[in-house]
C-alpha positions in Angstrom: 19.9 -0.6 4.8 18.5 2.1 7.0 16.1 1.3 9.8 12.6 2.8 9.9 13.7 4.9 12.9 16.6 6.4 11.1 14.4 7.2 8.1 11.8 8.7 10.3 14.4 10.8 12.2 15.8 12.1 8.8 12.2 13.0 7.8 11.6 14.9 11.0 14.9 16.8 10.5 14.0 17.7 6.9 10.3 18.7 7.6 10.7 20.4 11.0 8.6 18.5 13.4 6.1 15.6 13.7 3.1 18.0 13.0 4.7 19.2 9.7 5.5 15.6 8.8 2.0 14.3 9.4 0.3 17.1 7.3 2.1 15.5 4.4 0.4 12.1 4.8 -2.6 11.4 2.7 -6.0 11.9 4.4 -8.1 8.7 5.3 -5.3 6.5 6.4 -6.7 3.2 7.9 -5.9 2.0 11.4 -4.1 -1.2 12.0 -7.4 -2.8 13.0 -9.0 -1.7 9.8 -6.1 -3.0 7.6 -6.3 -6.3 9.6 -10.0 -6.6 8.8 -9.2 -6.6 5.0 -9.0 -10.3 3.8 -5.6 -11.6 2.8 -6.8 -12.4 -0.7 -7.2 -8.6 -1.3 -3.6 -8.0 -0.5 -2.3 -11.0 -2.6 -4.4 -9.8 -5.6 -2.9 -6.2 -5.3 0.6 -7.6 -5.0 0.0 -9.7 -8.1 -1.5 -6.9 -10.2 1.8 -5.2 -11.3 3.2 -8.6 -12.4 0.0 -9.4 -14.3 -0.2 -6.0 -15.7 3.3 -6.0 -17.1 2.2 -7.4 -20.4 -1.5 -6.8 -20.4 -3.7 -3.9 -21.2 -4.5 -2.0 -18.0 -8.3 -2.4 -18.3 -8.1 -6.1 -18.6 -5.6 -6.4 -15.7 -8.0 -4.4 -13.4 -11.0 -6.7 -14.5 -8.9 -9.8 -13.9 -7.7 -8.7 -10.4 -11.1 -9.4 -9.0 -11.0 -12.9 -10.5 -7.5 -13.4 -9.1 -8.5 -12.5 -5.6 -10.9 -15.5 -5.6 -7.9 -17.8 -6.2 -6.8 -17.3 -2.7 -10.2 -17.6 -0.9 
């Protein structure tokens, strides 16, 4: 398995430089502090959603996700 440093270096080589690479990132990325402020139950519900959604209608899965996050409160 490649390390992050190796993947990052390959990306830099393919895209030219850091500036080019960062222009490809989506706008509005959260900082580490902002991500830490989000409660764990949100992340657990997001990780559970694909598993739950595998055999359920998407709209139902989205509605149930909010109820699932309460399980980990």
